[in-house]
C-alpha positions in Angstrom: 105.2 63.1 72.8 106.5 61.6 69.9 108.6 63.2 66.8 106.7 62.2 63.7 108.0 63.7 60.7 105.4 65.9 59.3 107.7 67.9 56.4 106.9 65.6 53.1 104.8 68.6 51.2 107.7 70.5 52.9 110.8 68.7 51.1 108.5 67.9 47.7 108.4 71.8 47.3 111.7 72.8 47.2 111.7 70.8 43.2 114.7 68.2 45.4 112.8 65.3 42.8 113.9 67.7 39.6 117.2 66.6 40.9 118.9 63.9 38.8 120.0 61.6 41.3 124.0 61.5 40.2 123.7 65.3 41.2 122.0 64.2 44.9 124.3 64.6 47.9 125.1 62.0 50.0 122.4 62.2 53.1 123.5 63.8 56.3 125.4 61.9 59.4 121.9 61.6 61.7 124.5 61.5 64.6 127.5 63.2 63.8 130.8 61.6 65.5 128.5 58.2 65.6 130.0 55.2 64.5 128.6 54.2 61.1 128.0 50.6 61.5 126.1 51.6 65.3 123.8 54.1 62.9 123.5 51.6 60.7 122.2 49.4 63.0 120.5 51.5 65.1 118.4 53.1 62.1 118.1 49.4 60.4 116.3 47.7 64.0 112.6 47.5 64.2 111.7 48.2 67.2 108.3 46.4 67.7 109.1 43.9 70.7 111.0 45.0 73.5 114.4 42.4 72.9 115.4 44.2 69.8 114.9 47.3 72.1 116.7 46.0 74.8 119.6 45.5 72.3 119.6 49.2 70.2 119.6 50.7 74.0 122.6 48.8 75.1 124.7 49.5 72.4 123.7 52.9 72.1 123.5 53.9 75.6 126.9 55.6 75.8 125.9 58.1 72.8 122.7 59.0 74.5 125.0 59.8 77.7 127.4 61.8 75.8 125.1 64.4 74.4 125.3 68.4 75.1 122.4 68.9 77.0 122.2 70.2 80.8 120.4 67.5 82.0 123.2 65.1 81.6 126.0 67.4 82.1 125.1 68.2 85.6 127.8 66.7 87.9 126.1 65.0 91.3 128.2 62.9 93.8 126.6 60.0 95.9 123.7 59.3 93.8 123.1 55.1 92.8 121.1 53.5 90.6 119.9 50.5 90.1 118.0 48.8 87.0 115.9 46.2 87.4 113.5 43.6 84.7 110.3 41.9 86.9 107.5 40.1 85.5 103.9 41.8 87.0 101.4 39.3 88.0 100.2 39.6 84.1 103.3 38.0 82.8 104.7 41.3 81.7 108.4 41.1 82.4 108.9 45.0 83.0 111.6 47.4 83.6 112.5 49.6 85.9 115.3 52.4 87.2 115.3 54.0 90.4 117.9 56.4 91.9 118.9 57.3 95.3 121.0 59.1 97.7 123.6 56.8 98.9 125.1 58.4 101.7 122.2 59.6 103.9 118.8 58.7 104.4 116.1 59.9 102.0 113.4 62.3 103.1 110.6 60.4 100.3 110.3 58.2 97.8 108.8 59.7 94.5 107.3 57.5 92.1 107.4 58.8 88.1 105.4 58.0 85.6 107.0 58.7 81.9 105.3 60.3 78.9 103.6 59.3 75.7 107.5 59.6 74.0 109.8 59.2 77.1 110.8 56.5 78.5 113.1 56.0 81.8 116.8 55.9 80.6 117.1 59.3 79.3 116.1 62.8 79.2 114.6 61.3 82.3 117.6 60.4 83.8 118.6 63.9 84.4 115.8 64.8 85.8 115.5 62.0 88.0 119.4 62.6 89.2 118.6 65.8 90.0 115.8 65.1 92.1 117.8 62.1 94.2 120.7 64.2 94.8 118.1 66.4 96.5 117.4 63.6 99.0 114.8 61.4 97.3 114.1 58.0 95.7 112.9 58.4 92.2 111.7 55.1 91.1 110.1 54.6 87.3 109.7 51.4 85.2 108.5 51.3 81.7 105.1 51.1 80.7 104.5 47.3 79.0 104.3 48.6 75.1 107.2 51.4 76.0 110.8 51.0 76.1 112.4 48.5 77.6 109.4 46.8 78.5 107.7 43.8 76.7 105.0 44.8 74.6 104.4 45.9 71.1 105.8 49.2 70.8 103.8 51.8 71.6 100.5 49.9 71.9 98.0 51.0 74.7 95.3 48.4 74.2 93.4 49.6 77.5 94.6 53.0 79.2 92.7 51.4 82.5 96.0 48.1 82.6 98.1 50.3 82.2 97.2 52.4 85.2 97.1 48.8 86.9 100.3 47.5 85.9 101.9 51.0 87.8 100.5 51.0 90.0 101.5 47.4 90.6 104.9 48.2 90.2 104.7 51.4 92.7 102.5 49.5 95.9 105.1 47.2 95.4 108.1 50.4 96.4 106.1 51.3 98.7 105.8 48.5 100.7 109.6 47.7 101.3 110.2 47.8 104.6 113.0 50.5 103.9 110.6 52.9 102.5 107.3 52.0 104.1 107.5 55.2 107.0 109.0 57.4 103.8 106.3 60.0 102.7 105.2 58.7 99.1 104.7 61.2 95.9 103.6 60.5 92.4 105.3 62.6 89.4 103.2 62.3 86.1 104.9 64.3 83.1 102.3 64.7 79.7 100.7 61.3 79.0 102.3 60.4 83.2 100.4 63.0 84.3 96.7 61.1 83.0 98.7 57.8 84.8 99.6 59.9 87.9 96.0 61.4 88.1 94.1 58.0 87.4 96.5 56.0 90.2 95.2 58.7 92.4 91.9 58.2 91.8 92.2 54.7 92.1 94.1 55.1 95.7 92.7 58.3 96.9 94.2 58.3 100.5 97.7 56.4 99.9 99.6 59.5 98.4 100.9 62.5 100.2 101.5 64.7 97.1 101.6 65.1 93.3 103.7 66.4 91.4 102.3 67.3 87.4 104.4 68.1 84.6 102.3 69.4 81.6 99.7 67.1 82.9 97.0 65.2 79.6 94.1 66.6 81.5 93.5 67.4 77.5 94.9 67.3 74.5 95.1 70.5 72.7 92.8 71.2 69.9 95.8 71.8 67.4 97.0 68.0 68.0 93.6 65.9 68.0 92.1 65.1 64.5 89.2 67.2 63.5 85.3 65.2 64.6 84.7 63.4 61.5 88.5 61.9 61.5 87.6 60.7 64.8 85.0 58.9 64.1 86.5 57.5 61.3 89.3 56.1 63.4 86.7 54.8 66.1 85.7 52.4 63.8 89.0 51.9 62.0 90.1 50.6 65.4 87.4 47.9 65.9 89.5 46.3 62.8 92.6 47.5 62.8 94.0 48.6 66.0 97.3 47.5 66.2 97.6 49.6 62.6 99.4 53.4 62.8 96.7 55.0 60.9 96.5 58.5 63.1 97.4 61.5 61.5 100.1 63.6 63.3 101.7 66.8 63.6 105.0 67.0 64.1 105.0 67.3 68.2 108.5 67.5 68.8 109.0 70.9 67.0 105.5 71.5 69.1 107.0 70.4 72.4 110.8 71.8 72.2 111.1 75.3 72.5 114.9 75.0 71.6 115.9 73.7 68.0 119.5 72.1 69.6 117.3 70.2 72.3 114.8 69.3 69.9 116.7 67.7 67.7 118.3 65.5 70.5 115.1 63.6 70.6 116.5 61.7 67.9 119.3 60.4 70.4 116.3 58.4 72.9 116.6 55.4 69.7 113.9 53.7 71.9 111.6 56.3 72.2 108.2 55.5 70.0 108.0 58.1 67.4 106.0 56.7 64.8 102.2 57.7 64.1 100.5 56.2 66.8 98.6 53.1 67.2 94.6 53.0 66.0 93.9 51.7 69.6 96.5 53.9 71.3 94.7 56.9 70.0 91.4 56.2 70.8 93.1 55.2 74.6 94.2 58.3 75.4 91.5 60.4 74.2 89.1 58.9 75.9 91.3 58.7 79.3 91.8 62.7 79.1 88.3 63.0 78.0 87.8 61.0 81.6 89.8 63.1 83.5 88.9 66.5 82.4 85.2 65.9 83.8 86.8 64.2 87.2 89.3 67.2 87.9 87.3 68.3 91.0 88.0 64.3 92.7 91.8 65.1 93.0 92.2 65.4 96.8 95.7 65.3 97.7 98.2 67.5 96.8 99.0 69.0 94.5 101.6 71.3 92.0 101.0 71.5 88.5 103.5 73.2 86.6 103.4 74.0 83.1 104.2 76.1 80.2 102.1 78.8 78.7 102.7 78.4 75.1 102.5 74.7 75.1 100.3 73.6 71.6 100.2 69.6 72.5 98.4 68.9 76.3 96.3 72.7 77.6 97.9 74.4 80.1 93.9 75.8 80.4 92.9 72.8 81.9 96.0 72.9 84.2 94.2 76.1 84.9 90.6 74.2 85.9 92.3 71.3 87.5 93.5 74.2 89.4 90.4 75.5 90.1 88.4 72.6 90.7 90.8 70.0 92.7 89.2 69.7 95.9 92.5 69.9 98.1 93.2 73.0 99.6 97.1 72.5 99.3 97.3 72.9 95.5 100.2 75.3 93.3 100.1 76.4 90.3 103.0 77.1 88.3 103.1 78.5 84.7 105.8 79.8 82.6 105.8 82.4 80.2 106.2 81.1 77.2 107.9 78.2 77.9 107.0 75.3 75.6 105.4 71.7 76.4 108.8 70.1 77.6 109.2 71.9 80.7 111.9 69.9 81.7 113.8 69.0 78.6 113.4 71.9 75.7 113.7 75.0 77.2 116.7 77.0 77.9 119.2 75.3 80.6 118.3 78.3 83.2 114.6 77.3 82.2 114.8 73.5 82.7 116.3 74.5 86.0 114.2 76.9 87.5 111.4 74.3 87.2 113.3 71.5 88.5 113.9 73.7 91.3 110.1 75.1 92.0 109.9 70.8 92.2 112.3 69.7 94.8 111.5 72.8 96.9 108.0 72.2 97.0 108.7 68.3 97.7 110.8 69.8 100.4 108.5 71.4 101.9 105.6 68.7 101.7 108.1 66.0 102.5 109.6 68.1 106.0 105.0 68.4 107.2 104.2 65.1 105.7 101.2 66.4 104.9 98.0 63.9 105.2 96.7 63.2 101.4 93.3 63.3 102.6 
Protein backbone atom coordinates (compact mmCIF):
# COMPACT_ATOMS: atom_id res chain seq x y z
CA UNK A 1 0.00 0.00 0.00
CA UNK A 2 1.15 3.58 -0.56
CA UNK A 3 2.95 5.86 1.87
CA UNK A 4 0.91 9.08 1.84
CA UNK A 5 2.08 11.92 4.06
CA UNK A 6 -0.82 12.93 6.30
CA UNK A 7 1.02 14.95 8.92
CA UNK A 8 0.44 18.52 7.75
CA UNK A 9 -1.71 19.44 10.71
CA UNK A 10 0.84 18.03 13.13
CA UNK A 11 3.60 20.14 11.61
CA UNK A 12 1.43 23.24 11.72
CA UNK A 13 0.68 22.63 15.39
CA UNK A 14 4.35 22.88 16.28
CA UNK A 15 4.35 26.59 15.43
CA UNK A 16 7.19 26.22 12.93
CA UNK A 17 5.50 28.77 10.68
CA UNK A 18 6.36 31.49 13.21
CA UNK A 19 10.12 30.89 12.83
CA UNK A 20 11.78 33.43 10.50
CA UNK A 21 12.97 31.90 7.26
CA UNK A 22 16.61 32.77 7.97
CA UNK A 23 16.48 30.89 11.27
CA UNK A 24 14.92 27.72 9.86
CA UNK A 25 17.25 24.72 9.87
CA UNK A 26 18.28 23.30 6.48
CA UNK A 27 16.03 20.59 5.06
CA UNK A 28 17.26 17.16 6.17
CA UNK A 29 18.59 14.81 3.55
CA UNK A 30 15.96 12.26 2.58
CA UNK A 31 18.43 9.46 1.92
CA UNK A 32 21.65 9.62 3.91
CA UNK A 33 24.75 8.85 1.87
CA UNK A 34 23.06 9.31 -1.51
CA UNK A 35 24.71 11.68 -3.98
CA UNK A 36 22.87 15.04 -3.73
CA UNK A 37 22.55 15.35 -7.50
CA UNK A 38 20.97 11.90 -7.72
CA UNK A 39 18.64 12.73 -4.84
CA UNK A 40 17.50 15.93 -6.57
CA UNK A 41 16.93 14.10 -9.84
CA UNK A 42 14.79 11.44 -8.19
CA UNK A 43 12.74 13.87 -6.09
CA UNK A 44 12.04 16.18 -9.03
CA UNK A 45 11.08 13.43 -11.49
CA UNK A 46 7.49 13.26 -12.75
CA UNK A 47 6.62 9.57 -12.56
CA UNK A 48 3.30 9.71 -14.41
CA UNK A 49 4.65 7.75 -17.38
CA UNK A 50 6.89 4.68 -17.69
CA UNK A 51 9.96 6.20 -19.43
CA UNK A 52 10.72 8.46 -16.47
CA UNK A 53 10.02 5.70 -13.95
CA UNK A 54 12.48 3.47 -15.83
CA UNK A 55 15.13 6.21 -15.88
CA UNK A 56 14.77 6.81 -12.14
CA UNK A 57 14.87 3.14 -11.27
CA UNK A 58 18.01 2.57 -13.34
CA UNK A 59 19.75 5.47 -11.62
CA UNK A 60 18.66 4.45 -8.13
CA UNK A 61 18.69 0.64 -8.13
CA UNK A 62 22.16 0.27 -6.59
CA UNK A 63 21.07 2.53 -3.72
CA UNK A 64 17.95 0.40 -3.20
CA UNK A 65 19.90 -2.82 -2.91
CA UNK A 66 22.30 -1.35 -0.36
CA UNK A 67 19.72 -0.61 2.35
CA UNK A 68 19.96 -2.35 5.69
CA UNK A 69 16.92 -4.64 5.43
CA UNK A 70 16.93 -8.38 6.05
CA UNK A 71 15.37 -9.11 2.62
CA UNK A 72 18.34 -7.44 0.91
CA UNK A 73 21.08 -8.63 3.27
CA UNK A 74 20.19 -12.33 2.92
CA UNK A 75 22.57 -14.09 0.53
CA UNK A 76 21.52 -17.04 -1.65
CA UNK A 77 23.73 -18.93 -4.08
CA UNK A 78 22.81 -20.24 -7.52
CA UNK A 79 19.82 -17.95 -8.06
CA UNK A 80 19.37 -16.65 -11.60
CA UNK A 81 17.25 -13.65 -12.53
CA UNK A 82 15.89 -12.21 -15.75
CA UNK A 83 14.14 -8.93 -16.50
CA UNK A 84 12.21 -8.30 -19.71
CA UNK A 85 9.71 -6.06 -21.50
CA UNK A 86 6.99 -7.42 -23.76
CA UNK A 87 3.86 -5.95 -25.33
CA UNK A 88 0.68 -7.78 -24.40
CA UNK A 89 -2.40 -8.35 -26.55
CA UNK A 90 -3.67 -4.85 -25.69
CA UNK A 91 -0.42 -3.29 -26.90
CA UNK A 92 0.74 -2.35 -23.39
CA UNK A 93 4.46 -2.84 -22.71
CA UNK A 94 4.73 -4.92 -19.55
CA UNK A 95 7.83 -5.25 -17.37
CA UNK A 96 8.37 -8.67 -15.83
CA UNK A 97 11.01 -10.39 -13.75
CA UNK A 98 11.75 -13.98 -12.80
CA UNK A 99 13.97 -15.70 -10.25
CA UNK A 100 14.99 -19.36 -10.56
CA UNK A 101 17.38 -22.00 -9.17
CA UNK A 102 20.25 -22.36 -11.63
CA UNK A 103 21.71 -25.78 -10.87
CA UNK A 104 18.73 -28.01 -10.18
CA UNK A 105 15.23 -28.64 -11.48
CA UNK A 106 12.41 -26.41 -10.31
CA UNK A 107 9.90 -27.96 -7.93
CA UNK A 108 7.09 -25.72 -9.17
CA UNK A 109 6.38 -22.25 -10.50
CA UNK A 110 5.07 -19.44 -8.30
CA UNK A 111 3.29 -16.55 -10.02
CA UNK A 112 3.50 -13.49 -7.83
CA UNK A 113 0.98 -10.60 -7.75
CA UNK A 114 2.28 -7.46 -5.99
CA UNK A 115 0.37 -4.99 -3.84
CA UNK A 116 -0.96 -1.54 -4.68
CA UNK A 117 1.99 0.47 -3.35
CA UNK A 118 4.60 -2.02 -4.49
CA UNK A 119 6.57 -3.12 -7.54
CA UNK A 120 8.41 -6.31 -8.44
CA UNK A 121 11.85 -4.69 -8.14
CA UNK A 122 12.09 -3.79 -4.44
CA UNK A 123 10.99 -5.72 -1.33
CA UNK A 124 9.35 -8.30 -3.57
CA UNK A 125 12.76 -9.02 -5.08
CA UNK A 126 14.03 -10.21 -1.69
CA UNK A 127 10.90 -12.29 -1.12
CA UNK A 128 11.26 -13.93 -4.53
CA UNK A 129 14.95 -14.71 -3.98
CA UNK A 130 14.14 -16.51 -0.74
CA UNK A 131 11.46 -18.63 -2.41
CA UNK A 132 13.70 -19.35 -5.43
CA UNK A 133 16.44 -20.49 -3.05
CA UNK A 134 14.07 -23.26 -1.93
CA UNK A 135 13.84 -24.59 -5.49
CA UNK A 136 10.98 -22.63 -7.05
CA UNK A 137 10.73 -20.54 -10.17
CA UNK A 138 9.15 -17.22 -9.22
CA UNK A 139 7.53 -15.00 -11.86
CA UNK A 140 6.18 -11.49 -11.40
CA UNK A 141 5.16 -8.46 -13.42
CA UNK A 142 4.41 -4.82 -12.78
CA UNK A 143 0.76 -4.12 -13.53
CA UNK A 144 -0.04 -1.52 -16.21
CA UNK A 145 0.46 1.88 -14.57
CA UNK A 146 2.72 0.46 -11.85
CA UNK A 147 6.48 0.12 -11.56
CA UNK A 148 8.20 -0.15 -14.92
CA UNK A 149 5.17 -1.11 -17.02
CA UNK A 150 3.46 1.35 -19.34
CA UNK A 151 0.42 3.29 -18.21
CA UNK A 152 -0.51 6.31 -16.13
CA UNK A 153 1.07 5.89 -12.70
CA UNK A 154 -1.29 4.37 -10.14
CA UNK A 155 -4.27 4.37 -12.48
CA UNK A 156 -6.59 1.35 -12.69
CA UNK A 157 -9.41 2.17 -15.13
CA UNK A 158 -10.72 -1.40 -14.83
CA UNK A 159 -9.67 -3.99 -12.26
CA UNK A 160 -11.04 -6.74 -14.51
CA UNK A 161 -8.77 -5.59 -17.35
CA UNK A 162 -5.79 -5.59 -14.97
CA UNK A 163 -6.64 -9.18 -13.97
CA UNK A 164 -6.91 -10.17 -17.65
CA UNK A 165 -3.46 -8.69 -18.30
CA UNK A 166 -1.94 -10.63 -15.39
CA UNK A 167 -3.68 -13.87 -16.36
CA UNK A 168 -2.43 -13.49 -19.95
CA UNK A 169 1.16 -13.03 -18.77
CA UNK A 170 1.03 -16.05 -16.46
CA UNK A 171 -0.58 -18.19 -19.17
CA UNK A 172 2.48 -17.61 -21.36
CA UNK A 173 4.74 -18.73 -18.54
CA UNK A 174 2.70 -21.84 -17.80
CA UNK A 175 2.62 -22.66 -21.53
CA UNK A 176 6.41 -22.68 -21.76
CA UNK A 177 7.53 -26.28 -22.48
CA UNK A 178 10.11 -25.99 -19.68
CA UNK A 179 7.40 -25.44 -17.08
CA UNK A 180 4.31 -27.05 -18.57
CA UNK A 181 4.47 -30.18 -16.41
CA UNK A 182 5.28 -28.39 -13.15
CA UNK A 183 2.74 -27.55 -10.43
CA UNK A 184 1.79 -23.87 -10.51
CA UNK A 185 0.79 -21.61 -7.64
CA UNK A 186 -0.63 -18.13 -7.36
CA UNK A 187 0.90 -15.82 -4.75
CA UNK A 188 -0.93 -12.60 -3.98
CA UNK A 189 -0.04 -9.96 -1.43
CA UNK A 190 -2.54 -7.28 -0.32
CA UNK A 191 -4.16 -5.98 -3.54
CA UNK A 192 -2.33 -8.82 -5.27
CA UNK A 193 -4.42 -11.21 -3.18
CA UNK A 194 -7.50 -9.79 -4.88
CA UNK A 195 -5.79 -10.22 -8.27
CA UNK A 196 -4.93 -13.84 -7.45
CA UNK A 197 -8.47 -14.65 -6.30
CA UNK A 198 -9.98 -13.05 -9.41
CA UNK A 199 -7.65 -15.15 -11.59
CA UNK A 200 -8.80 -18.23 -9.70
CA UNK A 201 -12.44 -17.32 -10.29
CA UNK A 202 -11.66 -17.08 -14.04
CA UNK A 203 -9.59 -20.30 -14.06
CA UNK A 204 -10.96 -22.48 -11.23
CA UNK A 205 -9.12 -25.65 -12.29
CA UNK A 206 -5.88 -24.23 -13.67
CA UNK A 207 -3.80 -23.84 -10.49
CA UNK A 208 -2.45 -26.18 -7.83
CA UNK A 209 -2.92 -23.70 -5.01
CA UNK A 210 -2.72 -20.10 -3.84
CA UNK A 211 -0.72 -18.24 -1.21
CA UNK A 212 -2.62 -15.19 0.05
CA UNK A 213 -0.68 -12.72 2.19
CA UNK A 214 -2.88 -10.12 3.93
CA UNK A 215 -5.23 -10.40 0.94
CA UNK A 216 -7.39 -7.44 -0.04
CA UNK A 217 -10.73 -9.20 0.41
CA UNK A 218 -11.97 -6.16 2.30
CA UNK A 219 -10.34 -2.80 2.93
CA UNK A 220 -10.36 -1.99 6.63
CA UNK A 221 -13.11 0.34 7.87
CA UNK A 222 -10.30 2.50 9.32
CA UNK A 223 -9.09 3.22 5.76
CA UNK A 224 -12.25 3.35 3.64
CA UNK A 225 -13.80 6.86 3.35
CA UNK A 226 -17.13 7.37 5.09
CA UNK A 227 -20.27 6.48 3.09
CA UNK A 228 -21.24 10.10 2.24
CA UNK A 229 -17.69 10.75 1.00
CA UNK A 230 -17.86 7.58 -1.11
CA UNK A 231 -21.02 8.85 -2.83
CA UNK A 232 -19.33 12.15 -3.70
CA UNK A 233 -16.28 10.29 -5.01
CA UNK A 234 -18.42 7.98 -7.16
CA UNK A 235 -20.03 11.00 -8.79
CA UNK A 236 -16.74 12.82 -9.28
CA UNK A 237 -15.03 9.73 -10.71
CA UNK A 238 -17.33 9.90 -13.73
CA UNK A 239 -16.05 13.41 -14.47
CA UNK A 240 -12.43 13.24 -13.24
CA UNK A 241 -11.41 9.56 -13.10
CA UNK A 242 -7.65 10.23 -13.09
CA UNK A 243 -7.62 12.93 -10.41
CA UNK A 244 -5.87 12.30 -7.09
CA UNK A 245 -8.67 13.39 -4.79
CA UNK A 246 -9.34 10.42 -2.52
CA UNK A 247 -8.70 11.11 1.20
CA UNK A 248 -5.96 8.85 2.46
CA UNK A 249 -4.30 8.07 5.78
CA UNK A 250 -0.57 7.40 6.05
CA UNK A 251 -0.77 3.73 5.14
CA UNK A 252 2.93 3.02 5.63
CA UNK A 253 2.49 3.93 9.30
CA UNK A 254 -0.47 1.55 9.46
CA UNK A 255 1.25 -1.22 7.48
CA UNK A 256 4.80 -1.36 8.95
CA UNK A 257 5.29 -2.19 12.61
CA UNK A 258 9.02 -1.32 12.68
CA UNK A 259 9.70 2.38 12.18
CA UNK A 260 13.04 1.89 10.41
CA UNK A 261 11.51 -0.50 7.88
CA UNK A 262 8.62 1.92 7.35
CA UNK A 263 11.10 4.66 6.48
CA UNK A 264 12.85 2.31 4.03
CA UNK A 265 9.68 2.34 1.88
CA UNK A 266 10.91 5.69 0.56
CA UNK A 267 13.72 3.87 -1.28
CA UNK A 268 11.15 2.24 -3.57
CA UNK A 269 11.19 5.43 -5.59
CA UNK A 270 8.96 4.23 -8.44
CA UNK A 271 6.18 2.90 -6.22
CA UNK A 272 2.96 4.91 -6.29
CA UNK A 273 2.79 6.96 -3.09
CA UNK A 274 0.35 9.74 -3.92
CA UNK A 275 -3.36 9.98 -3.11
CA UNK A 276 -5.31 7.28 -4.95
CA UNK A 277 -6.85 8.34 -8.25
CA UNK A 278 -10.64 8.43 -8.17
CA UNK A 279 -11.27 5.59 -10.59
CA UNK A 280 -8.55 3.46 -9.00
CA UNK A 281 -10.06 3.81 -5.53
CA UNK A 282 -13.53 2.94 -6.73
CA UNK A 283 -12.30 -0.07 -8.71
CA UNK A 284 -10.50 -1.39 -5.64
CA UNK A 285 -13.55 -0.86 -3.44
CA UNK A 286 -15.85 -2.52 -5.99
CA UNK A 287 -13.45 -5.46 -6.31
CA UNK A 288 -13.27 -6.09 -2.56
CA UNK A 289 -17.06 -6.02 -2.35
CA UNK A 290 -17.26 -8.58 -5.15
CA UNK A 291 -14.64 -10.87 -3.60
CA UNK A 292 -16.23 -10.69 -0.15
CA UNK A 293 -19.48 -11.92 -1.73
CA UNK A 294 -17.75 -14.84 -3.51
CA UNK A 295 -15.58 -16.37 -0.78
CA UNK A 296 -17.48 -19.66 -0.91
CA UNK A 297 -16.39 -20.11 -4.55
CA UNK A 298 -12.73 -20.56 -3.61
CA UNK A 299 -12.02 -24.18 -4.51
CA UNK A 300 -8.24 -24.56 -4.79
CA UNK A 301 -5.81 -25.36 -1.95
CA UNK A 302 -4.98 -22.15 -0.09
CA UNK A 303 -2.82 -20.81 2.68
CA UNK A 304 -3.86 -17.45 4.12
CA UNK A 305 -1.29 -15.48 6.14
CA UNK A 306 -2.37 -12.32 7.95
CA UNK A 307 -1.24 -10.08 10.80
CA UNK A 308 -3.78 -9.95 13.61
CA UNK A 309 -3.16 -6.21 14.07
CA UNK A 310 -3.59 -5.34 10.36
CA UNK A 311 -5.39 -2.01 9.97
CA UNK A 312 -5.18 -1.89 6.15
CA UNK A 313 -6.88 -5.10 4.99
CA UNK A 314 -9.33 -6.73 7.36
CA UNK A 315 -8.00 -9.95 8.97
CA UNK A 316 -11.58 -10.78 9.90
CA UNK A 317 -12.37 -11.35 6.24
CA UNK A 318 -9.37 -13.67 5.94
CA UNK A 319 -11.00 -15.69 8.71
CA UNK A 320 -14.25 -15.61 6.74
CA UNK A 321 -12.39 -16.78 3.64
CA UNK A 322 -10.92 -19.68 5.58
CA UNK A 323 -14.32 -20.68 6.92
CA UNK A 324 -16.34 -20.20 3.71
CA UNK A 325 -13.94 -21.48 1.03
CA UNK A 326 -15.29 -24.78 -0.27
CA UNK A 327 -11.87 -26.37 -0.60
CA UNK A 328 -11.05 -28.84 2.15
CA UNK A 329 -7.34 -28.07 1.79
CA UNK A 330 -7.04 -24.72 3.54
CA UNK A 331 -4.66 -23.27 6.10
CA UNK A 332 -4.91 -20.03 8.08
CA UNK A 333 -1.87 -18.48 9.77
CA UNK A 334 -2.53 -15.45 11.96
CA UNK A 335 0.47 -13.66 13.45
CA UNK A 336 0.00 -12.07 16.83
CA UNK A 337 0.64 -8.30 17.00
CA UNK A 338 1.74 -8.27 13.34
CA UNK A 339 0.68 -5.40 11.04
CA UNK A 340 -0.21 -5.47 7.34
CA UNK A 341 3.29 -5.78 5.84
CA UNK A 342 4.15 -9.14 7.40
CA UNK A 343 6.84 -9.82 4.76
CA UNK A 344 8.51 -6.40 4.92
CA UNK A 345 7.68 -4.43 8.06
CA UNK A 346 7.98 -6.83 10.98
CA UNK A 347 11.05 -7.76 13.05
CA UNK A 348 13.49 -9.87 11.02
CA UNK A 349 12.58 -13.12 12.76
CA UNK A 350 8.89 -12.47 12.07
CA UNK A 351 9.51 -11.90 8.37
CA UNK A 352 11.46 -15.14 8.00
CA UNK A 353 8.88 -17.06 10.04
CA UNK A 354 6.22 -16.09 7.47
CA UNK A 355 8.54 -16.97 4.58
CA UNK A 356 9.33 -20.35 6.16
CA UNK A 357 5.60 -21.03 6.58
CA UNK A 358 5.07 -20.25 2.88
CA UNK A 359 7.95 -22.46 1.72
CA UNK A 360 6.86 -25.33 3.98
CA UNK A 361 3.36 -25.18 2.47
CA UNK A 362 4.78 -25.05 -1.07
CA UNK A 363 7.04 -28.04 -0.37
CA UNK A 364 4.10 -30.08 0.86
CA UNK A 365 1.85 -29.19 -2.06
CA UNK A 366 4.53 -29.49 -4.74
CA UNK A 367 5.46 -32.98 -3.55
CA UNK A 368 1.85 -34.10 -3.42
CA UNK A 369 0.83 -32.28 -6.62
CA UNK A 370 -2.64 -31.86 -5.16
CA UNK A 371 -5.18 -31.17 -7.92
CA UNK A 372 -6.78 -27.75 -7.96
CA UNK A 373 -10.37 -29.00 -8.09
